C-alpha positions in Angstrom: 144.7 91.2 112.7 147.1 91.6 115.5 146.9 93.7 118.7 149.6 96.2 117.7 149.2 96.8 114.0 146.2 96.7 111.6 147.5 95.4 108.3 145.8 95.9 104.9 145.3 94.1 102.6 144.9 90.7 104.1 146.4 89.1 101.0 149.2 90.2 98.8 148.0 90.3 95.2 150.6 90.6 92.5 149.7 91.4 88.8 151.5 88.4 87.1 153.3 88.6 83.8 156.2 86.4 82.7 159.7 88.0 82.7 158.4 91.2 84.4 158.6 92.5 87.9 155.5 93.2 89.8 154.7 95.1 93.0 152.1 95.5 95.6 151.9 97.5 98.8 150.5 97.1 102.3 149.7 99.5 105.1 150.7 99.1 108.7 148.4 101.2 110.9 149.3 101.8 114.6 146.2 102.8 116.5 147.9 102.7 119.9 149.7 105.4 121.8 153.0 103.4 121.8 155.9 103.0 119.4 155.5 99.7 117.5 158.5 98.0 115.8 157.8 95.7 112.9 159.7 93.2 110.8 158.5 91.5 107.5 159.6 88.0 106.7 158.9 85.7 103.7 159.2 82.0 102.9 161.0 83.0 99.6 163.4 85.8 100.4 165.2 85.6 97.0 162.0 86.1 95.1 160.8 89.3 96.9 162.2 92.7 97.8 160.6 94.4 100.8 161.0 98.1 101.4 161.2 98.7 104.3 161.5 95.2 105.7 161.7 96.5 109.3 161.0 99.8 111.0 158.9 101.7 113.5 155.3 102.9 113.3 154.8 106.0 115.4 151.7 106.2 117.6 148.5 106.7 115.7 150.4 106.6 112.4 150.6 104.6 109.2 153.6 103.0 107.5 153.5 101.9 103.8 155.5 98.9 102.8 156.2 98.0 99.1 156.8 94.4 98.1 158.4 93.7 94.7 158.3 90.3 93.2 161.1 89.4 90.9 160.5 88.4 87.3 159.6 84.7 86.7 161.0 82.7 83.7 158.3 80.1 84.0 154.6 80.4 85.1 153.6 78.3 88.1 151.2 75.5 87.7 147.6 76.7 87.7 148.8 80.1 88.7 149.0 79.0 92.3 151.6 80.4 94.7 152.7 78.8 98.0 154.7 81.8 99.2 153.7 83.5 102.4 154.7 86.6 104.4 154.9 87.1 108.1 154.6 90.5 109.8 156.0 90.6 113.4 155.3 93.5 115.7 156.3 94.4 119.2 156.1 97.4 121.5 159.2 99.5 121.3 160.6 102.1 123.8 159.5 105.7 123.1 161.8 107.5 120.7 162.9 104.3 118.9 164.0 104.9 115.3 164.4 102.6 112.3 168.1 102.4 113.0 167.4 101.0 116.4 165.6 97.9 115.1 167.5 94.6 115.9 166.5 90.9 115.4 166.6 90.4 119.2 163.7 92.8 119.6 161.4 90.1 118.1 162.5 87.2 120.3 160.0 85.9 122.8 161.8 86.1 126.1 161.1 87.5 129.5 157.4 87.3 128.7 157.7 89.7 125.7 154.6 89.7 123.5 155.3 89.4 119.8 152.3 89.6 117.5 152.5 87.8 114.2 150.2 88.1 111.1 150.5 85.8 108.1 149.7 86.9 104.6 149.4 84.7 101.6 150.4 85.6 98.0 147.9 85.5 95.1 148.8 85.9 91.4 146.5 88.0 89.2 146.8 87.9 85.4 148.2 91.3 84.3 146.6 91.2 80.8 143.6 88.9 80.7 142.7 88.0 77.1 139.9 90.0 75.6 137.0 88.1 74.1 137.2 87.7 70.3 134.2 86.9 68.1 134.3 83.2 67.0 135.7 82.7 63.5 137.3 86.2 63.4 141.0 86.0 63.0 141.6 89.7 62.2 139.9 91.0 65.3 137.3 93.0 63.3 133.6 92.6 64.2 131.7 89.9 62.3 128.4 90.9 60.7 125.5 88.6 60.1 123.6 90.5 57.4 122.3 88.8 54.3 124.5 91.0 52.1 127.7 89.6 53.8 126.4 86.1 53.8 125.7 86.2 50.1 129.4 86.8 49.4 130.4 83.5 50.8 127.3 81.3 50.4 124.6 80.6 47.9 121.3 82.4 47.7 119.2 79.5 49.2 121.7 79.3 52.2 121.4 83.0 52.8 117.6 82.8 52.6 117.4 79.8 54.9 119.6 81.5 57.4 117.5 84.6 57.3 114.3 82.6 57.8 115.8 80.8 60.7 116.9 84.0 62.4 113.6 85.7 61.7 111.5 82.7 62.9 113.4 82.7 66.1 112.5 86.4 66.6 108.9 85.9 65.4 109.1 89.0 63.1 108.7 87.5 59.6 105.5 86.0 58.2 105.3 83.4 55.5 103.9 85.9 52.9 106.7 88.3 53.7 109.2 85.4 53.4 107.9 84.4 49.9 108.0 88.0 48.8 111.5 88.4 49.9 112.6 85.1 48.2 111.0 86.3 45.0 112.6 89.6 45.1 116.1 88.2 45.9 115.6 85.6 43.0 114.8 88.4 40.6 117.8 90.5 41.7 120.1 87.5 41.3 118.7 86.8 37.7 119.2 90.5 36.8 122.8 90.4 38.2 123.5 87.3 36.1 122.1 88.9 32.9 124.1 92.1 33.5 127.2 90.1 34.0 126.6 88.1 30.7 126.1 91.4 28.8 129.3 92.8 30.2 131.2 89.8 29.1 129.8 90.0 25.5 130.7 93.7 25.3 134.2 92.9 26.5 134.7 90.2 23.8 133.4 92.7 21.1 135.9 95.3 22.4 138.7 92.7 22.2 137.9 91.8 18.6 137.7 95.5 17.5 141.1 96.2 19.2 142.6 93.2 17.4 141.3 94.4 14.0 142.7 97.9 14.7 146.1 96.5 15.5 146.1 94.3 12.4 145.1 97.2 10.1 147.8 99.3 11.6 150.4 96.6 10.9 149.3 96.2 7.3 149.6 100.0 6.7 153.0 99.9 8.2 154.2 97.2 5.8 152.8 99.1 2.8 154.7 102.3 3.9 158.0 100.4 4.4 157.6 98.7 0.9 157.0 102.0 -0.8 159.9 103.6 0.9 162.2 100.8 -0.1 161.0 101.1 -3.7 161.8 104.8 -3.8 165.3 104.2 -2.4 166.0 101.4 -4.9 164.8 103.6 -7.8 167.0 106.4 -6.6 170.2 104.3 -6.5 169.4 102.8 -10.0 168.9 106.2 -11.5 172.3 107.4 -10.0 174.2 104.5 -11.5 
């Protein structure tokens, strides 16, 4: 990847998220014994900030370059990016510093060799969606036990589903299935009977409560009448 500088990575991959900046870095490695000047260009200069965008890599040294992508207001179609970067490098005189870099240094004149390496830009989703079990809106794991199924479906449906799953695994014989169906039917009948008994006890309790309230009201009326009689007799006696 160029005779003067070894550039890593070969593609600039940016974690992409709307309305947020994103950065990536690249390494410029100088494996020669000479001073190498470099300059970084891009096809979309308003969209990226490169630090440093030009400089000098000392002999047998490495220079890190950070590229920051500005926030996007709209996502590109199919998350595809056509932006590209170009890294130019030339041999510089010994002792050259970053302040000595000029655009003329990268002009091809008088037989000067200018190496160029092109890098393309790739967007990577910053927060890929996590898989959610089908039919689960709360994000909580969905169970497939007979107990949960019986809450939302009838007994035959739960048994049929259990048989289908068991037959698929080959772990339930026909005798075991009949025994399980019989047991579940008995449990359902027992639950219905207990529910009916509870309803009868509740009605009896309501009737007893109503009688108690009616008796209390009658006693209250008797007491008020007696008190009024005493008061009337008292006033008649005084007059």
